[in-house]
C-alpha positions as CSV (number, residue, x, y, z in Angstrom):
1,X,18.6,1.6,-12.7
2,X,17.3,-1.6,-11.2
3,X,14.1,-1.5,-9.1
4,X,14.1,-2.0,-5.3
5,X,10.4,-2.6,-4.6
6,X,7.6,-4.6,-6.2
7,X,3.9,-5.3,-5.6
8,X,2.4,-8.5,-6.9
9,X,-1.3,-8.5,-7.4
10,X,-1.9,-12.2,-7.2
11,X,-5.7,-12.2,-7.7
12,X,-8.7,-10.0,-8.1
13,X,-10.9,-12.5,-6.2
14,X,-12.0,-11.0,-2.8
15,X,-14.6,-11.9,-0.2
16,X,-15.1,-8.3,0.8
17,X,-17.4,-5.8,-1.0
18,X,-15.6,-2.5,-0.3
19,X,-17.3,0.8,-1.2
20,X,-14.1,2.4,-2.3
21,X,-12.9,-0.6,-4.5
22,X,-14.7,-2.7,-7.1
23,X,-12.0,-5.5,-7.4
24,X,-14.6,-8.0,-6.0
25,X,-16.9,-7.3,-8.9
26,X,-14.2,-8.1,-11.5
27,X,-12.7,-11.4,-10.2
28,X,-10.0,-13.3,-12.0
29,X,-10.2,-17.1,-12.3
30,X,-7.6,-19.4,-10.7
31,X,-6.7,-20.7,-14.2
32,X,-5.6,-17.3,-15.5
33,X,-3.7,-16.0,-12.5
34,X,0.0,-15.7,-12.4
35,X,1.8,-18.7,-11.0
36,X,4.8,-19.2,-8.6
37,X,6.8,-20.4,-11.6
38,X,6.1,-17.1,-13.4
39,X,7.4,-15.2,-10.4
40,X,10.8,-17.0,-10.6
41,X,11.6,-14.3,-13.3
42,X,11.5,-11.5,-10.7
43,X,14.8,-9.7,-10.1
44,X,16.6,-9.3,-6.8
45,X,14.7,-6.7,-4.8
46,X,14.6,-5.2,-1.3
47,X,10.9,-5.5,-0.7
48,X,7.9,-7.3,-2.1
49,X,4.2,-6.6,-1.3
50,X,1.8,-9.4,-2.1
51,X,-1.7,-8.0,-2.5
52,X,-5.0,-8.6,-4.3
53,X,-8.0,-8.9,-4.1
54,X,-7.5,-11.2,-1.2
55,X,-4.2,-13.1,-1.5
56,X,-5.4,-15.8,0.9
57,X,-7.9,-17.1,-1.6
58,X,-4.9,-18.5,-3.4
59,X,-4.4,-22.2,-2.6
60,X,-0.7,-21.9,-3.7
61,X,0.1,-18.8,-1.6
62,X,2.7,-20.7,0.3
63,X,4.6,-21.4,-2.9
64,X,4.2,-17.8,-4.0
65,X,5.8,-16.6,-0.7
66,X,8.5,-19.2,-1.0
67,X,9.5,-17.9,-4.4
68,X,9.3,-14.3,-3.3
69,X,11.7,-14.9,-0.4
70,X,14.3,-16.0,-3.0
71,X,14.0,-12.5,-4.5
72,X,13.7,-10.2,-1.5
73,X,14.4,-10.3,2.2
74,X,11.2,-8.6,3.3
75,X,7.7,-9.7,2.2
76,X,4.5,-8.1,3.4
77,X,1.0,-9.4,2.6
78,X,-2.0,-7.1,2.4
79,X,-5.1,-8.9,3.5
80,X,-8.6,-8.4,4.8
81,X,-7.9,-10.9,7.6
82,X,-11.1,-12.7,6.7
83,X,-9.4,-16.1,6.4
84,X,-7.8,-16.1,9.9
85,X,-6.8,-19.7,9.9
86,X,-5.0,-19.4,6.6
87,X,-3.1,-16.3,7.7
88,X,-2.0,-18.0,10.9
89,X,-0.9,-21.2,9.1
90,X,1.2,-19.2,6.7
91,X,2.8,-17.2,9.5
92,X,3.8,-20.4,11.2
93,X,5.7,-21.5,8.1
94,X,7.2,-18.0,7.5
95,X,7.5,-16.3,10.9
96,X,9.4,-13.4,9.4
97,X,6.4,-12.5,7.1
98,X,4.8,-9.1,7.3
99,X,1.0,-8.9,7.5
100,X,-1.1,-5.8,7.1
101,X,-4.8,-6.2,7.8
102,X,-7.0,-3.6,6.0
103,X,-9.4,-2.1,8.5
104,X,-11.4,1.0,7.6
105,X,-12.7,2.0,11.0
106,X,-14.1,0.7,14.3
107,X,-16.5,-2.3,14.1
108,X,-19.6,-0.7,12.7
109,X,-17.9,1.7,10.3
110,X,-15.4,-1.0,9.0
111,X,-18.2,-3.5,8.3
112,X,-20.3,-0.9,6.6
113,X,-17.4,0.3,4.3
114,X,-16.0,-3.2,3.6
115,X,-19.4,-4.8,3.0
116,X,-19.1,-7.8,5.3
117,X,-20.5,-8.2,8.7
118,X,-17.9,-9.4,11.2
119,X,-15.0,-8.2,9.2
120,X,-13.6,-6.0,11.9
121,X,-13.8,-8.8,14.5
122,X,-12.1,-11.3,12.2
123,X,-9.3,-8.8,11.3
124,X,-8.7,-7.9,14.9
125,X,-8.7,-11.6,16.0
126,X,-6.2,-12.4,13.2
127,X,-3.8,-9.6,14.3
128,X,-4.1,-10.6,18.0
129,X,-3.4,-14.2,17.2
130,X,-0.3,-13.2,15.1
131,X,1.0,-11.0,17.9
132,X,0.5,-13.8,20.4
133,X,2.5,-16.1,18.1
134,X,5.4,-13.6,18.2
135,X,5.0,-12.3,14.7
136,X,6.6,-8.9,14.7
137,X,5.8,-7.3,11.4
138,X,2.1,-6.8,11.7
139,X,-0.4,-3.9,11.7
140,X,-3.4,-2.1,10.3
141,X,-3.9,-0.5,7.0
142,X,-6.6,2.1,6.6
143,X,-7.9,3.8,3.4
144,X,-9.3,7.1,4.3
145,X,-12.5,8.4,2.6
146,X,-15.4,10.7,3.1
147,X,-16.7,8.4,5.8
148,X,-14.0,7.3,8.2
149,X,-11.3,10.0,8.9
150,X,-12.3,10.3,12.6
151,X,-12.3,6.5,12.9
152,X,-8.8,6.6,11.4
153,X,-7.6,8.4,14.6
154,X,-9.3,5.8,16.8
155,X,-7.6,3.0,14.8
156,X,-4.2,4.8,15.2
157,X,-4.7,4.8,19.0
158,X,-5.7,1.2,19.0
159,X,-2.7,0.2,16.9
160,X,-0.4,2.1,19.4
161,X,-2.0,0.3,22.4
162,X,-1.6,-3.0,20.6
163,X,2.0,-2.2,19.7
164,X,1.3,-2.6,16.0
165,X,2.1,-0.8,12.8
166,X,-0.4,1.7,11.3
167,X,-0.4,2.5,7.6
168,X,-2.6,5.0,5.8
169,X,-3.9,5.6,2.3
170,X,-6.5,7.9,0.8
171,X,-9.2,7.5,-1.8
172,X,-7.7,7.0,-5.3
173,X,-9.2,6.0,-8.6
174,X,-7.4,3.6,-10.9
175,X,-7.6,0.5,-13.1
176,X,-6.4,-1.5,-10.1
177,X,-9.3,-0.6,-7.9
178,X,-11.8,-0.8,-10.9
179,X,-13.1,2.5,-9.5
180,X,-13.3,5.9,-11.1
181,X,-15.8,7.9,-9.0
182,X,-14.0,8.1,-5.6
183,X,-13.9,11.7,-4.4
184,X,-13.4,13.2,-1.0
185,X,-16.0,15.9,-0.7
186,X,-15.5,16.7,3.0
187,X,-11.9,17.6,2.3
188,X,-11.6,20.1,5.2
189,X,-12.6,17.5,7.8
190,X,-10.3,14.8,6.4
191,X,-7.4,17.2,6.1
192,X,-8.0,18.3,9.7
193,X,-8.0,14.7,10.9
194,X,-4.8,13.9,8.9
195,X,-3.2,17.0,10.5
196,X,-4.1,15.7,13.9
197,X,-2.5,12.3,13.0
198,X,0.7,14.0,11.8
199,X,1.1,15.9,15.0
200,X,0.4,12.8,17.2
201,X,3.0,10.8,15.2
202,X,5.6,13.5,15.7
203,X,5.1,13.2,19.4
204,X,6.0,9.5,19.4
205,X,9.4,8.2,20.5
206,X,10.2,6.1,17.4
207,X,11.7,7.8,14.3
208,X,9.6,5.5,12.1
209,X,6.5,7.3,13.3
210,X,8.1,10.7,12.4
211,X,8.7,9.5,8.8
212,X,5.1,8.2,8.7
213,X,4.1,11.8,9.6
214,X,5.9,13.0,6.5
215,X,4.1,10.4,4.4
216,X,0.7,11.6,5.9
217,X,1.8,15.2,5.2
218,X,2.1,14.1,1.6
219,X,-1.5,12.8,1.7
220,X,-2.7,16.2,2.9
221,X,-1.0,17.8,-0.1
222,X,-2.6,15.2,-2.4
223,X,-6.0,15.9,-1.0
224,X,-5.5,19.6,-1.4
225,X,-4.4,19.3,-5.1
226,X,-0.8,20.1,-4.4
227,X,2.2,18.6,-6.2
228,X,3.9,15.5,-4.8
229,X,6.5,16.2,-2.1
230,X,9.0,13.9,-4.0
231,X,9.3,13.0,-7.6
232,X,7.5,10.0,-8.9
233,X,9.8,7.3,-10.2
234,X,7.3,4.6,-10.8
235,X,8.6,2.1,-13.3
236,X,12.2,3.0,-12.2
237,X,12.3,2.4,-8.4
238,X,9.3,0.0,-8.3
239,X,6.8,-1.9,-10.4
240,X,3.5,-3.8,-10.1
241,X,2.6,-7.1,-11.6
242,X,-1.1,-7.8,-12.2
243,X,-2.8,-11.2,-12.0
244,X,-2.1,-11.8,-15.8
245,X,1.6,-11.0,-15.5
246,X,1.4,-7.5,-16.9
247,X,4.1,-5.2,-15.4
248,X,2.9,-1.7,-14.6
249,X,4.8,1.2,-13.2
250,X,2.2,1.8,-10.6
251,X,-1.4,0.9,-9.5
252,X,-2.8,4.4,-10.0
253,X,-3.2,4.4,-13.8
254,X,-6.4,5.5,-15.5
255,X,-7.1,5.3,-19.2
256,X,-8.5,8.8,-19.3
257,X,-4.9,10.0,-18.6
258,X,-2.8,7.2,-19.9
259,X,-2.3,3.5,-19.3
260,X,0.4,1.4,-20.8
261,X,2.1,-1.8,-19.6
262,X,5.9,-2.1,-19.6
263,X,5.6,-5.7,-20.8
264,X,4.4,-9.1,-19.6
265,X,6.4,-11.1,-17.1
266,X,5.1,-14.4,-18.4
267,X,6.0,-13.9,-22.0
268,X,9.3,-12.0,-21.4
269,X,12.5,-14.0,-22.0
270,X,13.8,-12.6,-18.6
271,X,13.1,-9.6,-16.4
272,X,16.1,-7.6,-17.5
273,X,15.0,-7.8,-21.1
274,X,11.6,-6.5,-20.2
275,X,12.9,-3.8,-17.9
276,X,15.4,-2.4,-20.4
277,X,13.0,-2.6,-23.4
278,X,11.9,0.3,-25.6
279,X,8.4,-0.1,-24.3
280,X,9.6,0.2,-20.7
281,X,11.5,3.3,-21.5
282,X,8.5,4.8,-23.2
283,X,6.4,4.1,-20.1
284,X,9.0,5.9,-17.9
285,X,8.7,8.9,-20.2
286,X,4.9,8.9,-19.6
287,X,5.5,8.6,-15.8
288,X,7.7,11.7,-16.0
289,X,4.8,13.7,-17.4
290,X,2.0,12.1,-15.5
291,X,-0.7,14.6,-14.4
292,X,-2.1,12.6,-11.5
293,X,0.2,13.5,-8.6
294,X,-0.7,10.3,-6.8
295,X,0.7,9.7,-3.3
296,X,0.5,5.9,-2.6
297,X,2.9,4.0,-0.5
298,X,4.0,1.6,-3.3
299,X,5.5,4.5,-5.2
300,X,6.3,6.8,-2.4
301,X,8.3,4.5,-0.1
302,X,11.1,3.8,-2.5
303,X,11.7,7.5,-3.3
304,X,11.5,8.4,0.4
305,X,14.5,6.0,0.8
306,X,16.3,7.4,-2.3
307,X,15.8,11.1,-1.5
308,X,16.1,10.5,2.3
309,X,17.6,14.0,2.9
310,X,14.4,15.8,2.1
311,X,12.1,13.8,4.4
312,X,14.8,13.8,7.1
313,X,15.1,17.6,7.0
314,X,11.3,18.0,7.4
315,X,11.2,15.4,10.2
316,X,14.0,17.2,12.2
317,X,12.4,20.6,11.8
318,X,9.0,19.4,12.8
319,X,10.1,17.1,15.6
320,X,11.7,20.1,17.1
321,X,8.5,22.1,16.7
322,X,6.6,19.2,18.4
323,X,9.1,19.3,21.3
324,X,8.4,23.0,21.6
325,X,4.6,22.4,21.7
326,X,4.1,23.7,18.1
327,X,2.2,22.0,15.3
328,X,3.8,20.7,12.1
329,X,4.1,23.1,9.2
330,X,2.3,22.2,6.0
331,X,4.4,21.9,2.9
332,X,3.2,23.9,-0.1
333,X,4.3,22.6,-3.5
334,X,3.3,24.9,-6.3
């Protein structure tokens, strides 16, 4: 099966000093980072996420985006929003681009967690400028930790008032984040806040919000140590490319469990050869038995589309409950 989604980690350089991520402490150098020419080997896809680090530190990001648009119709860049002028300049050249600014709370909490004063103001100004330009595919991304689940609810309300997208994630440990001690200790409070978010999303008018409620229900299961709501098909439906060109099934790998690359995009003759190699098949067998039960959008989104009947059934049942004034039912996966 050919993949539909890819995430390209174009750099580990980053101006932020986030508490939940140590990418900034392990920067790559411009000379070693994957090039736009390397990305010409990518297959035809439905969606590409360009991420980092901070993608807007790349002087050749325009060229990277241009190549990616020859491979997929939809591109979304994940950014801190720190380099406002660069974000706006790129959006002028590619008005169909998607931009997600990572904001971890309201001003004080965001700047504390992301390690740079003024980060909230810059991110918000960037999003406001993009909205005023007429860029449609924009919004917030919030990583929920011990410290900001109540602020998550405030950000959700702010995103609604600004008519912007609102994406969530939770603490994870992995090679990608260069972090292995993230742990949510106030699980009850975080779970309660996520449950509130789920019920608010089910009361929205737009079906997209209802399916986001399903995704957030999956985060509740993850936080409570339950099994994934849908099978993980990382390395089958999607892949990640790191700054050196290594192709990984996901961004949640840890050496204490297992960690193997499917191959290197730079050195591969072509993508199909890499994707169909014995090593790639071996990695897929490891994914099938992976103990981590991650629930991250890069690996969840493609399987939500593939197994759409299951999320849809949950959405219909719980939208009906919402209309009757009842709360969503938790999904237990044993």
